[in-house]
C-alpha positions as CSV (number, residue, x, y, z in Angstrom):
1,M,103.3,74.1,147.4
2,P,103.6,74.2,143.4
3,A,107.0,74.1,141.8
4,P,107.9,77.3,140.2
5,R,108.1,75.3,136.8
6,E,104.4,74.1,137.6
7,K,103.5,77.7,138.4
8,T,105.1,79.0,135.0
9,A,103.3,76.0,133.4
10,A,100.1,77.2,134.7
11,S,100.5,80.9,133.3
12,L,101.5,79.4,130.0
13,E,98.1,77.2,129.9
14,I,96.2,80.8,130.3
15,L,98.2,82.2,127.6
16,R,97.9,79.3,125.1
17,A,93.9,80.0,125.5
18,L,94.5,83.7,124.7
19,Q,96.7,83.1,121.8
20,A,94.2,80.8,120.2
21,G,93.6,81.9,116.6
22,G,97.1,83.5,116.2
23,R,96.6,86.6,118.6
24,R,99.9,88.0,120.0
25,V,98.6,91.1,121.5
26,F,96.7,91.1,124.9
27,A,95.1,93.8,127.2
28,G,96.4,93.7,130.6
29,A,92.9,92.8,132.1
30,E,93.0,89.5,130.2
31,L,95.5,88.2,132.8
32,T,95.6,88.4,136.4
33,R,98.6,90.5,138.0
34,V,100.3,87.0,138.9
35,H,100.1,85.5,135.5
36,R,101.2,88.5,133.9
37,D,104.2,89.3,136.0
38,R,105.2,85.7,135.9
39,L,105.0,85.8,131.8
40,V,106.9,88.7,131.6
41,R,109.5,87.6,134.4
42,T,110.0,84.5,132.3
43,G,110.0,86.1,128.8
44,Y,106.9,85.0,127.4
45,L,105.1,88.4,127.3
46,Q,106.6,91.9,126.6
47,R,105.2,95.0,128.0
48,V,104.3,97.8,125.4
49,I,102.3,100.5,127.3
50,G,100.3,100.8,130.0
51,G,98.4,97.1,130.6
52,W,99.4,96.0,126.9
53,L,101.3,92.9,126.1
54,I,102.6,91.1,123.1
55,S,103.7,87.6,123.2
56,T,107.5,87.2,122.9
57,N,110.1,84.1,123.1
58,P,112.2,83.4,126.3
59,T,115.2,82.8,123.7
60,A,115.0,86.2,121.7
61,E,118.2,88.0,122.2
62,P,118.2,91.7,123.6
63,G,117.6,94.2,120.9
64,D,115.4,91.5,118.9
65,S,112.6,93.5,117.2
66,T,110.9,90.3,115.9
67,P,108.2,90.0,118.4
68,W,107.4,93.5,118.3
69,L,107.6,93.5,114.3
70,T,105.1,90.3,114.2
71,A,102.4,92.4,116.5
72,F,102.8,95.8,115.3
73,W,99.7,96.3,113.0
74,E,97.7,93.8,115.3
75,F,98.8,95.9,118.3
76,C,97.8,99.1,116.5
77,G,94.1,97.9,115.4
78,A,93.6,96.4,119.1
79,Y,94.8,99.4,121.0
80,C,92.5,102.1,118.7
81,E,89.6,99.9,118.7
82,K,89.8,99.5,122.7
83,R,90.2,103.0,122.9
84,F,88.2,104.9,120.0
85,G,85.8,101.9,119.5
86,A,84.6,101.9,115.4
87,E,85.6,105.9,115.2
88,W,89.1,105.8,113.9
89,H,91.2,105.4,110.9
90,L,94.6,105.5,109.7
91,S,95.7,108.2,107.4
92,P,95.3,108.2,103.6
93,E,98.9,107.5,103.1
94,Q,99.1,104.8,105.5
95,S,96.1,103.5,104.0
96,L,97.6,103.1,100.6
97,A,100.9,101.8,101.6
98,L,99.1,99.0,103.0
99,H,97.0,98.6,99.6
100,V,99.9,98.4,97.9
101,E,101.6,95.8,100.7
102,T,104.3,98.0,101.6
103,S,106.4,95.7,103.9
104,V,108.1,98.8,106.0
105,I,107.0,99.3,109.5
106,P,106.6,103.1,109.8
107,T,108.1,104.6,112.6
108,Q,105.1,106.9,113.2
109,V,101.5,105.6,112.6
110,L,99.1,108.7,112.1
111,V,95.2,107.7,113.6
112,F,92.6,110.1,113.2
113,S,89.6,110.0,115.4
114,P,86.8,112.4,116.7
115,K,88.2,111.2,120.2
116,G,92.0,111.9,119.3
117,Q,93.9,114.1,121.9
118,N,96.6,115.3,119.4
119,N,99.1,112.8,121.6
120,R,102.3,110.8,120.6
121,I,102.3,107.6,122.3
122,D,105.8,106.1,122.3
123,L,106.1,102.4,121.2
124,L,108.9,99.7,121.4
125,H,112.0,100.0,119.2
126,G,111.4,103.6,118.2
127,T,108.1,103.2,116.7
128,S,105.2,105.7,118.1
129,L,101.4,106.1,117.5
130,L,100.2,109.7,117.1
131,D,96.2,110.2,117.6
132,L,94.6,113.3,115.9
133,R,91.5,114.8,116.6
134,E,89.3,114.6,113.4
135,R,86.3,117.0,113.4
136,T,84.7,115.8,110.2
137,P,85.2,112.0,110.1
138,P,85.1,110.4,106.4
139,L,81.7,108.9,105.2
140,P,81.2,105.2,106.0
141,E,81.5,104.3,102.4
142,D,85.1,105.7,101.9
143,L,86.4,103.3,104.7
144,E,86.9,99.8,105.0
145,R,88.3,97.2,107.6
146,R,91.0,94.8,107.1
147,E,92.8,92.5,109.5
148,G,91.5,94.6,112.5
149,L,92.6,98.0,110.8
150,R,90.2,100.9,109.6
151,L,91.6,102.2,106.1
152,Y,90.5,104.4,103.6
153,T,89.5,102.5,100.5
154,L,91.7,102.7,97.4
155,D,89.5,104.8,95.7
156,A,89.1,107.4,99.0
157,A,92.8,107.4,99.7
158,L,94.0,108.3,96.1
159,T,91.9,111.2,96.4
160,R,92.7,112.4,99.9
161,V,96.6,112.0,99.3
162,P,98.3,115.3,98.9
163,E,100.5,116.1,95.9
164,A,103.8,115.3,98.3
165,F,102.6,111.9,98.3
166,F,103.3,111.4,94.4
167,T,106.8,113.2,94.7
168,G,108.0,111.6,97.9
169,Q,106.8,108.1,97.2
170,P,106.4,107.7,93.7
171,L,106.5,104.0,93.7
172,E,103.9,103.4,96.4
173,A,101.4,106.0,94.1
174,E,102.5,104.4,90.9
175,L,101.4,100.8,92.4
176,A,98.2,102.1,93.8
177,L,97.1,103.6,90.7
178,N,98.1,100.7,88.8
179,R,95.5,98.6,91.0
180,L,92.6,100.7,89.8
181,R,90.4,98.5,87.5
182,D,88.2,101.4,86.7
183,V,87.6,105.1,87.7
184,S,84.2,104.9,88.8
185,G,84.8,105.1,92.4
186,V,87.3,107.7,92.2
187,L,84.8,109.9,90.3
188,R,82.2,109.5,92.7
189,I,84.4,111.0,95.4
190,L,85.9,113.9,93.2
191,L,82.2,114.9,92.1
192,R,80.7,114.7,95.6
193,G,83.4,117.2,96.4
194,G,83.9,119.1,93.5
195,H,87.8,118.4,93.7
196,S,89.0,119.6,90.2
197,V,92.6,120.2,91.4
198,V,92.8,116.4,92.5
199,A,91.2,115.2,89.5
200,G,94.0,117.1,87.3
201,R,96.6,115.5,89.3
202,L,94.9,112.2,89.2
203,A,94.5,112.2,85.6
204,G,98.3,113.4,84.6
205,A,99.2,110.5,87.1
206,L,97.3,108.1,85.3
207,R,98.3,109.1,81.6
208,R,102.1,109.2,82.7
209,I,102.0,105.5,83.5
210,G,100.0,104.6,80.7
211,R,96.2,104.5,81.6
212,A,95.3,107.2,79.2
213,A,91.7,106.0,78.9
214,F,91.2,106.6,82.8
215,A,92.9,109.7,82.5
216,E,90.5,110.9,79.9
217,E,87.3,109.6,81.8
218,I,88.3,111.3,84.7
219,I,88.9,114.9,82.8
220,V,85.6,114.7,80.4
221,T,83.4,113.6,83.4
222,M,84.4,116.5,85.7
223,R,83.9,118.8,82.7
224,A,80.9,117.5,81.8
225,A,79.6,118.0,85.7
226,G,80.8,121.5,85.2
227,H,83.9,121.8,86.5
228,Q,87.2,123.3,85.0
229,V,90.1,120.7,85.4
230,T,93.8,121.4,84.3
231,E,95.9,118.1,84.0
232,T,99.2,118.1,85.8
233,D,101.9,115.4,85.9
234,P,102.8,115.1,89.4
235,F,105.6,112.5,88.4
236,A,107.2,115.2,86.4
237,E,110.2,115.2,88.7
238,T,110.4,111.2,88.6
239,P,111.6,110.1,85.3
240,W,111.6,106.4,85.8
241,I,108.0,106.3,86.5
242,G,105.9,104.8,84.2
243,Q,108.5,103.3,81.8
244,R,106.6,100.1,81.3
245,V,102.9,98.8,80.7
246,V,101.8,96.8,83.7
247,A,100.2,93.4,82.7
248,A,96.6,93.1,83.8
249,G,96.7,91.3,86.6
250,E,99.8,91.6,87.6
251,A,100.8,90.8,91.3
252,P,101.8,93.7,93.2
253,I,105.0,92.5,94.0
254,S,106.1,92.4,90.4
255,G,105.1,95.8,90.2
256,R,107.3,96.6,93.1
257,L,110.1,94.9,91.8
258,H,110.0,96.3,88.5
259,G,109.8,100.0,89.8
260,L,112.7,99.2,92.5
261,W,114.7,98.1,89.8
262,A,114.0,101.3,87.3
263,R,114.9,103.5,90.4
264,T,118.0,102.3,91.3
265,R,120.1,100.7,88.6
266,D,121.7,104.3,87.2
267,A,122.9,104.9,90.7
268,I,124.9,101.4,90.3
269,L,126.5,102.4,87.1
270,E,127.8,105.6,88.5
271,I,129.4,103.8,91.5
272,V,130.7,100.2,90.3
273,P,133.8,100.1,88.1
274,R,133.1,99.3,84.4
275,A,133.0,95.4,83.8
276,P,136.4,94.1,82.6
277,G,134.7,91.4,80.6
278,R,134.2,87.7,80.5
279,P,137.6,86.2,81.2
280,V,139.5,84.6,78.4
281,D,141.5,82.4,80.8
282,I,138.7,80.3,82.4
283,A,141.2,78.1,84.2
284,A,143.2,81.0,85.6
285,Y,140.0,82.4,86.8
286,L,138.5,79.3,88.6
287,A,142.0,78.9,90.3
288,T,141.4,82.3,92.1
289,V,138.1,81.2,93.2
290,D,139.4,77.9,94.6
291,E,141.8,80.3,96.4
292,V,139.1,82.6,98.1
293,Y,137.3,79.7,99.3
294,A,138.4,79.3,102.8
295,T,138.3,83.3,103.5
296,D,134.9,83.4,101.9
297,A,133.4,80.4,103.9
298,Y,134.8,82.0,107.0
299,H,133.3,85.6,106.5
300,S,130.0,84.4,104.8
301,L,129.3,81.9,107.7
302,S,130.6,84.3,110.5
303,I,128.1,87.2,109.2
304,E,125.2,84.7,109.8
305,G,126.4,84.1,113.1
306,Y,128.3,80.6,112.8
307,Q,131.3,80.2,114.8
308,V,133.7,78.7,112.4
309,S,137.5,78.3,112.4
310,A,140.0,78.1,109.8
311,E,140.8,74.6,110.9
312,L,137.1,73.5,110.6
313,I,136.9,75.0,107.0
314,E,139.9,73.0,106.0
315,R,138.9,69.8,107.7
316,V,135.4,69.8,105.7
317,R,137.4,70.7,102.4
318,S,140.0,67.7,102.8
319,G,137.5,65.4,104.0
320,A,138.7,64.8,107.3
321,W,135.1,65.6,108.8
322,R,133.5,62.7,109.1
323,P,130.0,62.8,110.9
324,E,129.4,59.1,110.4
325,Q,132.3,58.3,112.3
326,N,132.6,61.2,114.6
327,E,130.0,62.1,117.2
328,A,131.4,65.6,117.7
329,D,131.2,66.4,114.0
330,R,127.8,65.0,113.7
331,E,126.2,67.1,116.7
332,S,127.9,70.4,115.7
333,R,125.9,72.9,114.2
334,N,128.8,74.8,113.0
335,A,130.3,71.7,111.4
336,M,127.0,71.3,109.5
337,A,127.0,74.6,108.2
338,A,130.6,74.7,107.4
339,R,130.0,71.3,105.4
340,G,126.8,72.8,103.8
341,Y,128.9,75.9,102.6
342,W,131.5,73.7,101.1
343,Q,128.8,71.9,99.1
344,A,126.8,74.9,98.1
345,F,130.3,76.7,97.0
346,T,131.2,73.5,94.8
347,A,127.7,73.8,93.2
348,V,128.3,77.6,92.5
349,K,131.4,76.7,91.2
350,R,130.1,74.4,88.6
351,S,127.5,77.2,87.9
352,V,130.2,79.8,87.5
353,T,132.4,77.6,85.1
354,A,129.1,77.1,82.9
355,I,128.9,81.0,82.8
356,L,132.3,81.8,81.8
357,E,132.1,79.3,79.1
358,G,129.2,81.1,77.7
359,A,125.9,80.2,79.6
360,P,123.8,83.3,80.4
361,A,124.3,84.1,84.0
362,A,121.0,85.2,85.0
363,G,119.5,82.0,83.4
364,R,122.1,79.8,84.9
365,V,121.4,81.1,88.3
366,Q,117.5,80.5,87.9
367,E,118.3,76.9,86.9
368,D,120.8,76.7,89.7
369,H,120.1,78.4,92.8
370,G,117.7,75.5,94.2
371,E,120.4,73.2,94.1
372,W,122.6,75.5,95.7
373,Y,120.3,75.9,98.5
374,R,119.7,72.3,98.9
375,E,123.5,71.6,99.3
376,L,123.7,74.4,102.0
377,F,121.2,72.3,104.3
378,Q,121.4,68.9,103.1
379,P,124.1,68.0,105.8
380,S,122.1,69.1,108.8
381,V,118.9,67.2,107.3
382,A,121.3,64.2,106.9
383,V,122.2,64.2,110.7
384,G,118.7,65.1,111.9
385,L,119.4,68.5,113.0
386,L,116.5,70.0,110.4
387,A,113.9,68.0,109.2
388,P,113.4,66.8,105.5
389,A,110.8,69.7,104.9
390,A,113.9,72.1,105.1
391,L,115.3,71.4,101.7
392,A,111.8,71.8,100.0
393,G,112.7,75.0,98.6
394,Y,110.8,78.5,99.0
395,R,109.2,79.3,102.2
396,N,105.6,79.0,103.3
397,D,105.5,81.2,106.3
398,F,106.2,84.8,107.4
399,V,110.0,85.7,108.1
400,F,111.1,88.7,109.8
401,L,114.5,90.5,110.3
402,K,115.9,90.9,114.0
403,T,117.4,94.2,113.8
404,S,115.2,96.1,110.8
405,R,111.6,97.6,110.2
406,Y,111.9,96.2,106.8
407,V,109.5,92.9,106.7
408,P,109.9,90.7,103.7
409,P,106.8,90.2,101.4
410,R,104.5,87.3,102.9
411,W,105.1,84.0,101.6
412,E,102.6,83.7,99.0
413,A,104.0,86.7,97.3
414,V,107.6,84.7,96.7
415,R,105.7,82.7,94.3
416,D,105.4,85.6,92.2
417,A,108.5,87.6,93.5
418,M,111.1,85.1,92.5
419,P,109.9,84.6,88.4
420,T,110.0,88.3,88.6
421,L,113.3,89.0,90.0
422,F,115.0,86.1,87.1
423,E,112.7,88.5,84.5
424,L,114.7,91.5,85.5
425,L,118.0,89.8,85.8
426,V,117.5,88.2,82.1
427,A,116.6,91.4,80.7
428,E,119.5,93.4,82.1
429,Q,122.5,93.8,80.5
430,E,124.7,95.5,82.8
431,P,126.8,92.8,84.9
432,A,127.3,95.2,87.9
433,V,123.6,96.0,88.0
434,R,122.6,92.3,88.1
435,A,125.2,91.6,90.8
436,V,124.0,94.4,93.0
437,L,120.6,94.1,92.7
438,G,120.6,90.6,92.4
439,H,122.1,90.3,95.8
440,W,119.8,92.9,97.5
441,L,116.5,91.9,96.0
442,I,117.1,88.2,97.3
443,G,117.3,89.6,100.5
444,Y,114.6,91.9,99.9
445,I,112.1,88.8,99.0
446,H,113.8,86.5,101.5
447,P,112.4,83.5,99.4
448,Y,114.0,81.1,102.3
449,M,113.6,80.5,105.9
450,D,117.3,80.4,106.2
451,G,120.2,80.8,104.2
452,N,118.7,84.3,102.2
453,G,122.3,86.1,102.8
454,R,124.7,83.0,101.7
455,I,122.5,82.7,98.6
456,A,122.4,86.5,97.9
457,R,126.0,86.3,97.9
458,F,126.4,83.3,95.7
459,V,124.0,85.1,93.3
460,M,126.1,88.7,93.5
461,N,129.4,86.4,92.5
462,A,128.1,84.6,90.0
463,M,126.5,87.7,88.0
464,L,130.0,89.3,88.8
465,A,131.9,86.3,87.0
466,E,129.9,87.0,83.6
467,G,131.3,90.7,83.8
468,G,135.1,89.5,84.5
469,Y,135.0,91.0,88.1
470,P,136.7,88.8,90.7
471,W,134.8,87.0,93.2
472,V,134.0,89.7,96.3
473,V,134.1,88.8,99.8
474,I,131.8,90.6,102.4
475,R,134.0,90.6,105.4
476,L,133.1,89.9,109.2
477,E,134.4,93.1,110.0
478,Q,132.4,94.6,107.5
479,R,129.1,93.1,108.8
480,S,127.5,96.6,110.3
481,R,128.1,98.7,107.3
482,Y,126.9,95.8,105.1
483,L,123.6,95.2,107.2
484,A,123.2,99.0,107.4
485,A,123.8,99.3,103.7
486,L,120.9,96.7,102.8
487,D,118.6,98.2,105.4
488,R,118.9,101.6,103.8
489,A,118.3,100.0,100.3
490,S,115.0,98.3,101.5
491,L,113.9,101.2,103.7
492,E,114.8,104.2,101.8
493,L,115.3,102.9,98.3
494,D,118.8,104.0,98.2
495,I,121.1,101.7,97.0
496,R,124.2,103.6,96.7
497,P,125.9,102.4,100.5
498,F,125.3,98.9,99.2
499,A,126.7,99.7,95.5
500,E,129.8,101.4,97.2
501,L,130.6,98.5,99.3
502,V,130.2,96.1,96.4
503,A,132.8,98.5,94.4
504,D,135.1,98.6,97.4
505,G,135.0,95.0,97.2
506,V,135.8,94.8,93.8
507,R,138.7,97.2,93.6
508,G,140.2,95.5,97.1
509,A,140.0,92.0,95.0
510,T,142.1,93.2,92.2
511,R,144.8,94.9,94.1
């Protein structure tokens, strides 16, 4: 009789064949009940609804949403295709969000189909799918298929979203309008249905974001066809929309970062105390940085899940940690993290020294942050815990956050995102804004496979130093508040909770 491990291996062989091409979602009928139950029991598959399953990792912690977020859109496409055939599509709002590469997994996906039953299907981690019956499907030319999903085209989605989309999701609306290369496709749809109100709204929106020629073309063409068009501005209550001219060919992530900055910066100025100014006594400031190191290292590493003690931190700082002589030091993941943190902290202190001596903080951080990252992980690479490729820099794969619906941008977008972030940091005059948004947006972009939180906190403190603020330690006991505040910023674009946390840190450090 085969041993249990042999049975599991046989089931895994079948799963491996199904996963060819990167598939993560499977209908139950694709596996026999025996293999299906065995793979669920051993943690290689997870049930979603009915007979539907997704790939997972046996080492995943309870509550880890990563397997589901990874498979979410693939599941929606596969499930709808199985149930509705080719007769379904996502809502215009969701279509636009995907066109502009929105990274948030929605709590509920709206699916329209003549076969819909107006029924909500509860899925994993608080998400759901609502299938709505559609009596008059859109014309085939108004839809497109992308990565297994049936969407409205960009032109069709812009003509179908209600005015509430422009007021409720103004950044997504602006990004969508900026993706238009011309308005001929939009005009065909407007003229086909005689949509004069929609035409006036789109013309006003386009004029607001600096695309007046497109606005005029819509109005003139509609009037030439006999339609009365009154131009309206759906962004009237959103003053930060349209503050900059978008460069031709600008990457979507670059436009998004500019929009996030414009939307959130004023709230930070209301919350964080005014910058005291660059310190005069540089030596005294650096002495306080040295004093805070042990506390900062303990809390920063503990937030990331490392188990470090004050004794370990002191051994690393004093040089008593010696992996070349001590087997336990060489094999300790925590020790490697502590040593890497010491090396990175030392590099950050050099950067802060240059900033206090007059170097612009943003430029210095742009120049030095790669070194900080390499110092973080060099000890783990040196002893073989990580491959040398870990030091290469920006990631070349997708990343997901364990407990958040926010999904960082695809890895290809990082190469556009990071230069844009530094462009924004250089242009910003207020140290508080640079500190708060520099931290948040490093996490938002998530440029590395690991170490993003530590790098973000280093960036924050380098920016605070230029303004004369003290070094701020995010403490382990604040972890839940800290992660919730960052999540709130990424999901709802509400920076206030995180700005308040930083402000509390500034005030607490000066008492």
